[in-house]
C-alpha beads as a LAMMPS data file, in Angstrom:
LAMMPS data file: protein, C-alpha beads

97 atoms
96 bonds

1 atom types
1 bond types

-500.0 500.0 xlo xhi
-500.0 500.0 ylo yhi
-500.0 500.0 zlo zhi

Masses

1 110.0

Atoms # bond

1 1 1 -35.009 6.990 -8.371
2 1 1 -33.565 5.480 -10.770
3 1 1 -31.092 8.376 -11.941
4 1 1 -29.668 9.021 -9.169
5 1 1 -28.805 4.883 -8.276
6 1 1 -26.994 5.654 -11.793
7 1 1 -25.011 8.410 -10.649
8 1 1 -23.963 6.880 -7.644
9 1 1 -22.465 3.845 -9.399
10 1 1 -21.525 5.798 -11.793
11 1 1 -19.306 8.105 -9.275
12 1 1 -18.019 4.953 -8.028
13 1 1 -16.833 3.323 -11.006
14 1 1 -14.856 6.503 -12.075
15 1 1 -13.514 6.999 -8.256
16 1 1 -11.865 2.521 -8.407
17 1 1 -10.618 3.527 -11.939
18 1 1 -9.062 6.719 -10.724
19 1 1 -7.721 4.450 -7.429
20 1 1 -6.732 1.362 -8.894
21 1 1 -5.538 3.151 -12.048
22 1 1 -2.736 5.551 -9.821
23 1 1 -1.391 2.101 -7.678
24 1 1 -0.508 0.813 -10.999
25 1 1 1.644 4.183 -12.193
26 1 1 2.735 4.420 -9.074
27 1 1 4.303 0.749 -8.981
28 1 1 5.730 1.412 -12.431
29 1 1 7.260 4.916 -11.688
30 1 1 9.101 2.671 -8.293
31 1 1 10.741 0.451 -10.826
32 1 1 12.046 2.610 -13.114
33 1 1 12.565 5.596 -11.169
34 1 1 15.001 2.785 -9.512
35 1 1 16.078 1.330 -12.757
36 1 1 16.568 4.614 -14.045
37 1 1 19.335 5.941 -11.399
38 1 1 21.605 2.846 -11.359
39 1 1 21.108 2.962 -14.913
40 1 1 22.396 6.808 -14.742
41 1 1 25.021 5.594 -12.577
42 1 1 26.299 3.501 -14.511
43 1 1 26.910 5.614 -17.405
44 1 1 29.129 8.065 -14.331
45 1 1 31.063 4.873 -12.835
46 1 1 31.229 1.912 -15.699
47 1 1 30.123 -0.132 -13.913
48 1 1 26.695 -1.896 -16.764
49 1 1 24.694 -3.237 -16.110
50 1 1 24.884 -4.088 -12.484
51 1 1 23.174 -0.353 -10.324
52 1 1 20.899 -1.600 -13.123
53 1 1 20.086 -4.309 -11.558
54 1 1 20.390 -3.385 -7.860
55 1 1 17.998 -0.690 -9.148
56 1 1 15.546 -2.625 -10.042
57 1 1 15.591 -5.239 -7.679
58 1 1 15.462 -2.181 -5.786
59 1 1 12.459 -0.784 -7.275
60 1 1 10.964 -3.796 -7.339
61 1 1 10.728 -4.929 -3.889
62 1 1 9.369 -1.632 -2.870
63 1 1 6.602 -1.287 -5.239
64 1 1 5.565 -4.033 -4.054
65 1 1 5.623 -3.208 -0.139
66 1 1 3.904 0.119 -1.422
67 1 1 0.588 -2.698 -3.667
68 1 1 1.028 -4.507 -0.546
69 1 1 0.874 -1.689 2.023
70 1 1 -2.754 0.088 0.070
71 1 1 -4.370 -3.043 -0.670
72 1 1 -3.465 -5.180 2.895
73 1 1 -6.569 -4.956 5.262
74 1 1 -6.103 -2.469 7.732
75 1 1 -7.651 -3.485 11.588
76 1 1 -10.780 -1.830 12.857
77 1 1 -9.720 1.277 14.582
78 1 1 -9.630 1.346 18.585
79 1 1 -13.372 2.705 20.694
80 1 1 -11.200 3.808 23.268
81 1 1 -10.756 1.982 26.866
82 1 1 -12.470 -1.453 27.766
83 1 1 -16.553 -0.420 28.079
84 1 1 -16.804 -1.896 32.096
85 1 1 -19.181 -4.858 30.241
86 1 1 -16.107 -5.693 28.444
87 1 1 -13.592 -5.506 31.339
88 1 1 -15.764 -7.981 33.654
89 1 1 -16.167 -10.948 30.908
90 1 1 -12.405 -11.278 30.299
91 1 1 -10.148 -13.736 33.162
92 1 1 -8.073 -11.468 35.495
93 1 1 -4.001 -11.787 35.300
94 1 1 -3.050 -14.764 37.148
95 1 1 -1.683 -12.829 40.434
96 1 1 -5.074 -11.556 40.499
97 1 1 -6.870 -15.159 40.850

Bonds

1 1 1 2
2 1 2 3
3 1 3 4
4 1 4 5
5 1 5 6
6 1 6 7
7 1 7 8
8 1 8 9
9 1 9 10
10 1 10 11
11 1 11 12
12 1 12 13
13 1 13 14
14 1 14 15
15 1 15 16
16 1 16 17
17 1 17 18
18 1 18 19
19 1 19 20
20 1 20 21
21 1 21 22
22 1 22 23
23 1 23 24
24 1 24 25
25 1 25 26
26 1 26 27
27 1 27 28
28 1 28 29
29 1 29 30
30 1 30 31
31 1 31 32
32 1 32 33
33 1 33 34
34 1 34 35
35 1 35 36
36 1 36 37
37 1 37 38
38 1 38 39
39 1 39 40
40 1 40 41
41 1 41 42
42 1 42 43
43 1 43 44
44 1 44 45
45 1 45 46
46 1 46 47
47 1 47 48
48 1 48 49
49 1 49 50
50 1 50 51
51 1 51 52
52 1 52 53
53 1 53 54
54 1 54 55
55 1 55 56
56 1 56 57
57 1 57 58
58 1 58 59
59 1 59 60
60 1 60 61
61 1 61 62
62 1 62 63
63 1 63 64
64 1 64 65
65 1 65 66
66 1 66 67
67 1 67 68
68 1 68 69
69 1 69 70
70 1 70 71
71 1 71 72
72 1 72 73
73 1 73 74
74 1 74 75
75 1 75 76
76 1 76 77
77 1 77 78
78 1 78 79
79 1 79 80
80 1 80 81
81 1 81 82
82 1 82 83
83 1 83 84
84 1 84 85
85 1 85 86
86 1 86 87
87 1 87 88
88 1 88 89
89 1 89 90
90 1 90 91
91 1 91 92
92 1 92 93
93 1 93 94
94 1 94 95
95 1 95 96
96 1 96 97
């Protein structure tokens, strides 16, 4: 049914939109949070602009790390112990040759 395919495509598009916009917001909020903390500390301690810069240069790598973790390919989950066929095809350790 074409209508079911269209509904599924719209649902997948909406899911992708929410996923990517969430990542963008996380990236921006991380940087702004650390920059804001640095600015606030600068105002309190009179060290302007040094703690603001520290906040920005701390928030950006953390936001980038979060972005990479979200989109990096993950290795497949382990399926448990290897089957006997898999074990027989492997070479034995040097001590057992």
